[in-house]
TILO-288772 format. One line per field, with one value per residue (C-alpha): y, z, x. Coordinates in steps of 0.2 Angstrom, whole numbers, plus 5000, padded with zeros to 4 digits. Layout:
N
Y = c(Y|...)
Z = c(Z|...)
X = c(X|...)
END
This chain:
268
Y = c(4993|4998|5015|5019|5029|5045|5040|5037|5022|5008|4994|4976|4966|4952|4936|4928|4912|4907|4889|4889|4873|4871|4857|4856|4851|4834|4831|4833|4842|4852|4861|4856|4869|4878|4893|4904|4921|4927|4943|4958|4956|4937|4925|4909|4892|4881|4863|4847|4833|4835|4836|4842|4858|4870|4877|4878|4888|4901|4902|4906|4921|4929|4924|4911|4897|4901|4893|4883|4888|4900|4917|4924|4941|4950|4967|4977|4965|4949|4941|4928|4942|4952|4951|4960|4977|4975|4958|4965|4980|4968|4957|4972|4973|4954|4949|4931|4921|4904|4888|4890|4909|4914|4926|4932|4922|4932|4949|4957|4957|4976|4974|4958|4967|4982|4971|4972|4991|4987|4985|5003|5012|5016|5004|5016|5016|4997|4997|5010|5005|5022|5018|5032|5038|5032|5014|5014|5018|5006|4992|4995|4996|4980|4971|4978|4972|4954|4956|4956|4974|4969|4957|4971|4970|4951|4941|4932|4915|4916|4916|4902|4895|4904|4921|4919|4917|4932|4942|4935|4941|4959|4959|4955|4969|4981|4979|4987|4973|4972|4953|4942|4924|4911|4894|4881|4895|4884|4867|4867|4874|4866|4867|4882|4892|4887|4893|4909|4913|4909|4921|4934|4932|4932|4948|4956|4951|4959|4975|4979|4972|4962|4948|4933|4916|4903|4885|4873|4854|4853|4854|4863|4878|4880|4879|4891|4905|4906|4910|4901|4884|4879|4860|4853|4835|4830|4847|4848|4860|4848|4860|4878|4885|4893|4885|4884|4873|4860|4843|4829|4821|4836|4834|4816|4821|4833|4821|4806|4796|4796|4810|4804|4811|4820|4830|4840|4850|4850|4863|4879)
Z = c(5007|4989|4981|4964|4950|4959|4975|4984|4996|4990|5001|4997|4994|5003|4994|5000|4993|4999|4996|4979|4968|4951|4940|4922|4907|4907|4924|4934|4950|4953|4969|4981|4993|4997|5008|5012|5019|5015|5023|5014|5014|5018|5010|5007|5000|4992|4993|4985|4973|4954|4952|4969|4963|4966|4948|4947|4964|4957|4941|4950|4958|4942|4933|4921|4929|4933|4949|4946|4964|4977|4977|4974|4980|4977|4985|4979|4965|4965|4951|4946|4943|4931|4912|4898|4903|4921|4922|4912|4924|4939|4931|4929|4948|4949|4945|4938|4936|4927|4927|4909|4910|4895|4888|4870|4867|4852|4861|4872|4891|4892|4880|4889|4906|4898|4894|4913|4910|4895|4905|4912|4896|4880|4865|4854|4867|4865|4846|4842|4856|4865|4884|4896|4905|4921|4914|4907|4924|4932|4920|4924|4943|4942|4933|4946|4960|4954|4949|4930|4925|4916|4905|4899|4881|4880|4870|4882|4873|4877|4896|4908|4916|4932|4923|4913|4929|4936|4920|4922|4940|4935|4921|4935|4946|4932|4933|4951|4957|4974|4973|4966|4961|4956|4949|4952|4948|4952|4946|4931|4940|4948|4967|4969|4957|4965|4981|4973|4965|4981|4990|4977|4980|4999|4998|4987|4999|5014|5005|4995|5006|4992|4995|4988|4984|4977|4972|4977|4977|4989|5007|5011|5000|5008|5026|5022|5012|5017|5033|5030|5022|5013|5009|4995|4992|4978|4977|4995|5009|5021|5030|5033|5046|5050|5039|5054|5063|5049|5053|5041|5047|5041|5024|5023|5027|5012|5000|5006|5007|5016|5012|4998|4993|4978|4990|4995|4983|4992|4998|4989)
X = c(5032|5038|5037|5028|5036|5030|5038|5022|5021|5011|5004|5006|4990|4981|4976|4959|4952|4935|4929|4937|4935|4942|4935|4943|4932|4939|4932|4948|4945|4961|4955|4943|4935|4951|4950|4966|4969|4987|4991|5000|5018|5019|5032|5022|5027|5014|5021|5014|5018|5015|4996|4992|4984|4999|4999|4980|4980|4992|4982|4966|4975|4979|4964|4972|4961|4943|4935|4920|4915|4920|4928|4946|4951|4967|4969|4953|4949|4937|4947|4935|4922|4933|4933|4942|4950|4947|4955|4970|4971|4971|4984|4995|4997|5001|5019|5020|5036|5035|5046|5050|5055|5044|5057|5058|5074|5080|5077|5090|5087|5083|5068|5062|5062|5053|5038|5033|5029|5017|5001|5001|5006|4996|4997|5008|5022|5023|5021|5034|5046|5044|5045|5045|5061|5053|5051|5068|5075|5064|5069|5088|5084|5075|5089|5102|5091|5094|5112|5109|5113|5129|5119|5107|5111|5114|5102|5090|5093|5112|5109|5110|5094|5097|5101|5085|5075|5083|5078|5060|5060|5066|5052|5039|5047|5045|5026|5028|5016|5008|5008|5022|5017|5030|5025|5039|5053|5067|5061|5073|5088|5103|5104|5116|5106|5089|5095|5101|5084|5075|5086|5082|5063|5066|5076|5062|5049|5059|5065|5050|5036|5029|5016|5025|5017|5029|5025|5039|5041|5056|5057|5073|5069|5052|5060|5075|5066|5048|5039|5022|5019|5003|5002|4991|4987|4975|4968|4964|4972|4981|4993|4993|5006|5023|5036|5048|5036|5033|5041|5045|5029|5020|5028|5024|5006|5006|5015|5005|5021|5038|5050|5062|5080|5072|5061|5077|5086|5103|5115|5122)
END
């Protein structure tokens, strides 16, 4: 369980999908009648091949993809019923980490991380670069928590891929989210860095109690760093259970083929 800026305990949120389907305008059915109940504080991997619906699943949770059927609830919000200000308010409580980092490359690390505080502050603080003292402290604490405090004044574009992803995690932490989503956060990283970033996410889950949902395409990262495995294949839920109990045969069912060397990222 994490603390808010006033030191009050904040509970992590559950995520509930009820018979969710997503069909895109081109006719592609990305999700087919998916139902999930993710408990507060769980560390969950969503595994599947490219095109299995992993990214669409995450995007329905933060309102970036709208279900064509079903219901998506995150904490007190029914995400697919929200518009405008209410949707922005909900997203302010849902941290999001992307594969391509989404940092302002020409801006220093400190100001990239402060972006996480924008949703809860009045517009003039953002416009005139006037963060609160609490937000300044939180940004520095978030950087320290992922081992990036020494790079606080470095330009984001000068960082390595692993360093950029750690800054992206710190930015999401500065939101003080109740849920953390990560869409293929290690897909573009080398094996040692991928393990390091996943270890950061696992530690955040354990120390702060955040509900963490991470899309992965490799077996060993899911097994080592998450406690629950959700398998998607062609938009359908084909596996849901403890990661520790998932066998190679289960992964072959998820992938629809035999496990290949590329399905394992390798060691540190």
